[in-house]
C-alpha positions as CSV (number, residue, x, y, z in Angstrom):
1,M,30.8,-65.0,49.7
2,S,27.8,-66.7,51.2
3,Q,28.6,-64.8,54.4
4,R,28.3,-61.5,52.6
5,R,25.0,-62.5,50.9
6,D,23.5,-63.5,54.3
7,D,24.6,-60.2,55.7
8,D,22.9,-58.3,52.8
9,E,19.7,-60.3,53.3
10,D,19.8,-59.6,57.1
11,D,20.3,-55.9,56.4
12,A,17.4,-55.9,54.0
13,E,15.2,-57.7,56.5
14,L,16.2,-55.3,59.2
15,F,15.4,-52.3,57.0
16,R,11.9,-53.7,56.1
17,S,11.1,-54.3,59.7
18,A,12.3,-50.8,60.7
19,I,10.1,-49.0,58.1
20,G,7.0,-51.1,58.4
21,P,4.4,-52.0,55.8
22,V,4.9,-50.4,52.4
23,R,2.2,-49.7,49.8
24,P,3.0,-48.8,46.2
25,M,2.4,-45.2,45.0
26,R,-0.3,-44.4,42.5
27,E,1.0,-43.7,39.0
28,T,0.6,-40.0,38.1
29,A,0.7,-38.4,34.7
30,P,4.1,-36.8,33.9
31,P,4.1,-33.0,34.2
32,P,3.3,-31.2,31.0
33,S,6.3,-30.4,28.9
34,A,7.1,-26.9,27.6
35,P,5.2,-26.0,24.5
36,K,7.1,-26.6,21.3
37,P,8.0,-23.4,19.3
38,R,5.7,-22.6,16.4
39,P,7.2,-23.7,13.1
40,R,8.6,-21.0,10.8
41,A,8.5,-21.2,7.1
42,R,12.2,-20.4,6.7
43,M,12.3,-21.5,3.0
44,A,9.3,-19.2,2.2
45,E,10.9,-16.3,4.1
46,R,14.1,-16.8,2.1
47,D,12.2,-17.1,-1.2
48,E,10.3,-14.0,-0.5
49,A,13.4,-12.0,0.4
50,Q,15.1,-13.3,-2.8
51,A,12.0,-12.3,-4.9
52,R,12.0,-8.8,-3.3
53,E,15.6,-8.4,-4.3
54,Q,15.0,-9.6,-7.9
55,F,12.0,-7.2,-8.0
56,R,14.2,-4.3,-6.9
57,H,16.9,-5.1,-9.6
58,A,14.2,-5.3,-12.3
59,L,12.9,-1.9,-11.2
60,E,16.3,-0.3,-11.5
61,D,16.2,-1.1,-15.3
62,S,12.9,0.8,-15.7
63,L,13.4,3.9,-13.5
64,L,11.7,7.1,-14.5
65,E,13.6,10.3,-15.2
66,A,12.6,13.7,-13.7
67,G,10.6,14.9,-16.7
68,D,8.9,11.6,-17.4
69,A,5.1,11.4,-17.0
70,L,3.5,8.8,-14.9
71,S,0.6,6.9,-16.5
72,Y,-1.3,3.7,-15.8
73,R,-4.8,2.4,-16.2
74,R,-6.5,-0.9,-15.5
75,E,-8.4,-2.6,-18.3
76,E,-11.8,-1.6,-16.8
77,V,-10.9,2.1,-17.1
78,T,-11.6,3.5,-20.5
79,P,-8.9,5.5,-22.3
80,R,-11.3,8.4,-22.4
81,L,-11.5,8.4,-18.5
82,L,-7.7,8.4,-18.4
83,Q,-7.6,11.4,-20.8
84,K,-10.0,13.2,-18.4
85,L,-7.7,12.4,-15.5
86,K,-4.6,13.5,-17.5
87,R,-6.2,16.9,-18.3
88,G,-7.2,17.4,-14.7
89,E,-10.9,17.3,-15.5
90,I,-11.7,15.1,-12.5
91,A,-11.9,17.0,-9.2
92,V,-9.2,16.2,-6.7
93,Q,-10.7,15.7,-3.3
94,E,-7.5,15.2,-1.1
95,E,-3.8,15.9,-1.5
96,L,-0.6,14.5,0.0
97,D,2.7,16.4,-0.3
98,L,5.8,14.2,0.1
99,H,8.4,17.0,-0.1
100,G,11.0,16.5,2.6
101,A,10.1,12.9,3.2
102,D,12.7,10.1,2.8
103,S,11.6,7.0,0.9
104,R,10.7,4.9,3.9
105,E,8.6,7.7,5.4
106,A,7.0,8.5,2.0
107,E,6.0,4.8,1.6
108,Q,4.2,4.8,5.0
109,L,2.6,8.2,4.2
110,V,1.3,7.0,0.8
111,R,-0.1,3.8,2.2
112,A,-1.9,5.5,5.1
113,F,-3.1,8.3,2.8
114,L,-4.6,6.0,0.2
115,H,-6.2,3.8,2.9
116,D,-7.7,6.8,4.6
117,A,-9.0,8.2,1.3
118,R,-10.6,5.0,0.4
119,Q,-12.2,4.6,3.8
120,H,-13.8,8.0,3.4
121,G,-15.1,7.4,-0.1
122,V,-12.7,9.7,-1.8
123,G,-12.5,9.0,-5.6
124,C,-9.6,11.2,-6.8
125,V,-6.4,12.3,-5.0
126,R,-3.2,14.1,-5.8
127,I,0.1,13.0,-4.5
128,V,2.9,15.6,-4.8
129,H,6.2,13.7,-5.0
130,G,8.3,16.4,-6.6
131,K,10.4,16.2,-9.7
132,G,13.5,14.8,-7.9
133,L,15.9,17.5,-9.2
134,H,17.2,18.8,-5.9
135,G,17.2,16.0,-3.3
136,A,20.3,14.3,-1.9
137,A,18.5,11.0,-2.5
138,S,18.3,11.6,-6.2
139,I,22.0,12.2,-6.4
140,A,22.7,9.0,-4.5
141,S,20.3,7.1,-6.8
142,G,22.2,8.1,-10.0
143,G,20.0,11.1,-10.7
144,Q,16.7,9.3,-10.8
145,P,13.9,10.8,-8.7
146,V,13.5,8.5,-5.8
147,L,10.0,9.5,-4.6
148,K,8.6,9.6,-8.1
149,N,9.7,6.1,-8.8
150,L,8.5,4.9,-5.4
151,V,5.0,6.4,-5.9
152,D,4.9,4.9,-9.5
153,R,5.8,1.5,-8.2
154,M,3.4,1.6,-5.2
155,L,0.4,2.8,-7.2
156,R,0.9,0.1,-9.9
157,H,0.7,-2.7,-7.3
158,R,-2.3,-1.5,-5.3
159,A,-5.7,-3.2,-5.9
160,D,-7.6,0.0,-5.0
161,V,-5.9,2.2,-7.7
162,L,-7.8,2.2,-11.0
163,A,-5.7,4.7,-12.9
164,F,-3.1,7.5,-12.4
165,H,-1.4,10.1,-14.5
166,S,1.0,12.9,-14.0
167,A,-0.9,16.1,-13.2
168,P,-1.4,18.9,-15.7
169,P,1.2,21.7,-15.5
170,A,-1.2,23.9,-13.5
171,Q,-1.5,21.2,-10.8
172,G,2.2,20.2,-10.5
173,G,3.0,18.7,-13.8
174,T,5.5,15.8,-13.6
175,G,6.1,16.6,-9.9
176,A,2.6,15.3,-9.0
177,V,0.3,12.5,-9.9
178,L,-3.5,12.3,-10.0
179,V,-4.9,9.0,-8.7
180,L,-8.3,7.5,-9.4
181,L,-9.4,5.2,-6.6
182,A,-11.8,2.3,-6.8
183,P,-15.0,2.9,-4.8
184,R,-15.1,1.2,-1.4
185,R,-17.1,-2.0,-1.3
186,I,-19.4,-2.2,1.7
187,R,-19.5,-5.7,3.0
188,P,-22.9,-7.0,4.0
189,Q,-23.1,-7.9,7.7
């Protein structure tokens, strides 16, 4: 065994003399690692999806029928102003007709329409949703008017809607809704 150890030392010495003097390398920083993925709030996403589903089920219990009138007002809107809106005494400045639109398209149209109306300082608009008597979607939904219920639900949850009521018979009756919008606030710069 000592013979083998002597041979290993001779080989090491032979190697060192063959390569010459050695100097240690400078330590360098390790290369940057790949960025970590951004964290996702999976629990919040799951909770939100569950809340949306519960909201949809709650809405099914309170769906409007074809002849039902839409009506809503915020506390800051007087009952007298709602009566004026109901009678059609407030001038309608813009109109959106949803006939022929499916619920997804109608939702996008209503959002864009109300946003545009508010940006242009429009105070009162009419949305024609139809009575829901002839559409295939109303048959699939158990006879309830899909667009009418969609419009009712959307308008109730918008901060820029002060009040709304089904239009008087001459302006579309229960197939249209008059919407009173909040004035646009101009932000100081």
